[in-house]
C-alpha positions, 0 to 999 in steps of 0.5 A: 573509609568506614573500616578505617574509622571502625579500626581507629575507634577500636584502637582508641577504645583499647588504649583508653581501656588500658589507661583505665586498667592501669589506673584501677590497678594503681588504686587497688595497690594503693588501697592494699598499701593503706590497709597493710600500713594501717595494720602494721601501724598497730604493732608495739614492738618496733625492733627490726626483728619485730618489724621483720616478723610483721613483714613476714606476716603481711602475706597472711594478712593479704589473704584475710583482705578478701576480694581486695587482694585475692588472686593478686600477686603483690610484692611488699617491700619494707624499708626503714627510715631514721634510726632504722634506715638500714632495715629492708625486707620483702614479702609476698609473691615471688616474681620473675626477674622480668616481672620485677622490672615492670612493677606498678608500685605504691609507697605508703608510710606505716603510721607510728613506725619508721617504715615505708611500705612499698606495694608492687604488682606486675604490670602484666597482672594489672593488664591481664584482664585488659589484654583479654578484653583487648583481644576480644575487642580486636576480634570483634573489630575485625569481625565487624570490619569484615562484615562491613566490608562484605556489606559494602561489597554487596551494596556496591555490587547491587548498586552497580547491577542496578545502575547497569540495569537502569542503563540497559533499561534506558538504552532499551527504552531509547531503542524502542522509542527510536523504533516507535518514532522512526518506524515507517508503519503505524504502531498503536496501543489501546484497550479493547473498545477504548480510545487510543492510548499511544500512537507513533508519528507514522500512524498519526500521519497515516490518518491525519489526527494528532495524539490528543485527538486520537486519545478521544477516538476509538478504533471504530471511529476512524474505521471504514463502516464496512470493516468495523464488523470484521475488526470486532470479530478479529479482536474477539478472537484475541479476547477469547484466547483463540489466537495470540495475534490476528492479521487482516486488511481493513480500511481507515478513514483519513481526517480529510475523508479519503480511504486508506487501505491497511494491513494490520496485525494485532496482538494482545499483551499478557494479563500480568503487569500494568499493561495486561490485556492491552492491544498492540497493533502494527498498521502498514499502509498498503493503499498503493499496493492495493491500487496497483493490484486493482489496476492490474486486475482491471488491465487484465480484464481489459486485455481479456476483453480486447482479445475477446473483441478481437476474436469476435471482430474477426468472426463478425467480419467474416460473417459480414463478408459472406452476408454482403455477397448475399445482399449484393444479389438480393439488392441488385436483382431487387433493384432490377425488378423494381426498375422493370415494374411499371409505376402502376404495377401491384408488385412495385411496392413489394419490390420496394419492400425487398430493397428496403429490407436489403438496405436495412440489412446492409446497414446492419452489416456496416455496423458489424464491419465497423465493430470488426474494425475493418470498415474504417475509411480514410480519415479526414478532419471532421468538425465535432460540433457540426456532427453534434448539431446534425445528429441531435436535430435528427434525434429530436424528431423521434422523441416524445414530448415528455423527453427533452434534449439540450445541446451545450456546445463549447468546442467551436474549433474542435476537429478530429480525424475520422469519418462523419458517419462514424461520429454520427453513429457514436452520438446516435447510439449513445442518445438512443441508449439514453432514450431507452433508459428514460422509459418515456420521460426525462431529459438528455444532455449532450455537450462538447468541451476541449480538455487536456491531460498531462498523464495517462488515465485509465477509463472505463473502456481502456487507457487514455494517453496524455494529450489534447482531447474533445470530450463529448458528453451524453447524460440522462436522468434515467434508471441508471446502470448496475455494476454488473451491466457496466462490466459487460456493456461493451461486450458484443451482442450483450443487450438488456433489451432483447425483448424490444429489439436490442442487437447488443452491437450499439456500444460495441460499435461505439467502443470499437470506433472510439478505440480506432480513433485513439480515444476512450470512454468513461462511464459514471452511473448509479442505479436510480441516478441516471448515467453519463457517458464521456467520449474522449477523442484526440483533437487534430490541427488539420482542417478540411479542404474546401472542394466545390461540388460539381453536378454528376451527369449519368452517362452510358457506355459505348461498348467498352469491354470490362473484365469482371471477376468475382468468386460468387457466380450469382454476383458475376451474372448480376454485374454482367446484366447491370453493365450490359444495361449501362452499355458496356460489354462485360466478360465475367469469370468466377475464377481469378486464374481463368480471368488472368489467362483470358487477359493474357490471351488478349490484353488489349481487348479490355478497357477496364477491370472490375474485380472482387477483393477477397477470393480463394485462389487469388485476391483482387490485389494480387490479380491487379499486380499481375495485370499491371505487369502487362498493362500499367495503364488499364483502369481498375475498380475493386469491390469489397464485401469486407469493408473499404479501408483494407482494400483501399490501403492495399490498392492505393499503390496499385493505382486502383481508381476506386473501391466499391462497397458491397452491395453495389447499387446501379447508380454507384456502379455507373458513376464509378465505371464512367469516372474510371474510363473518363480518367483513362 
């Protein structure tokens, strides 16, 4: 459009210049004609010859006109009028035939003569200068048009490039905004030690703050105090140019106060540009991963602990078995000596001390067996509050006046399947530990509550499955427990009271019993803030059967023959003496194979079998199985130095009347033998 306008304007200018050139040429011709006419008008002789002469002299006259007619090709034509109407002559330039048809003429009468002067000039001469100007104008117009076209092309191209760049910039910004807004990780921008400038929705959700609030807060304001120094050190590496980016873990504080574990990558932008020196951080919430990792490490530690406890339990159980055999001899012979001494004997007190020491050792072995999980008896419904009342009353008797104990009962219908003795040991051990933590002054609280959980929990001692539980709490106001001690408190033989008689089996025993019952223990303690032990035991819907107690009268034997088997020679001799004192005829063997051969020789001779459970050549249950193949009606008693639970479980199907735990006292042996023979 612009080029067309330029061309039209140029064409209009050329046409106007042509008209102007023609008009100027016409005026020039008219002026020349007038000058020539005036000069010719002064001639006196008007005869045709004279007129022709005058006409012929006109070209010379033209030369004298100077600039007016110089370089002009003019055709002068004279024609007569009136008496000279036949006169006509021409003078001036010689023109071509084609030029004669294109003359621009002006007629001028000659004053005082019957002549008319016609001055003609070729139109091509008149337009010669215009034609040159026209070509110049045309060339200029074409040049301007070309320049305009080139300029337009460049401008259009630049506009298109700019539009494309703007479009790409808008698309890139849209893509970046989409990534920024929809990214699952937090993205923030800020200057070092300045409030946040930009934060995406993920980061705002992560920390619980709006962008307006973040623009008033710096990174240190919402960072966990323990991680601020680490963050500043990492940012310092960026500012010093030591690294282009840093990656580390840090904790944020949510607006509601809880801690968020994150993995953060920070980069520093180049110093050039409007954003020079700004920090860009990408924050990934790794709380779930961190918790899973902590849980995994905790479970691995618990697994190692369980494996260690299992190994130690097996070892402790073996020691307890051998130790029980030794105690059986000590207690048995000590009891015989004590009975043999008169009431006024000075040695009677010494014998009593031997028996007391043996029984204390027996209790220690019982704790070792409970720890090794081999001393579990048959489980019966146990009323929790009754055990707590009995235990706390017994415990209060040993406390100084400066220590107070409170009992809060809130589970009147709570029953668990177990052994009252085990529950008594659990509560007594926890109360005893609380008393030692008080150092002679403070308070202890014991309580019971029913509770339930619908999801599995991970407590200090291990996992707790969903279900209904009774929670027994023992809390004290003592010195508290350090984290290092909490990590090992359930380890066997670990104690912080070595100098005051600590055995290190108390909490191990508690842990073993609680796990055997399907429960767990949670420990909460800080140094100087006391300690709280929560014991969770599964509730049972079973209730104990009411069995009337009957008086047991001591009854001696009538010479019944008893097959006695034990791999310990000393125990065989002891039991033979005890049974003989009770009126029986014992036949003892230290080898179960020898006992089996003696039985096969005369099966009807024996009225009862009393055998040890654990023997090298043949176990007691294996011997009983063989005997049952010959005499299924023969009463059998089983002794065990490894706890009664395993022996009872193995012998239940064999019809064993009862299982005696070593060391066996005379009264227990007498009652068991009498009951077995009476049932038979």
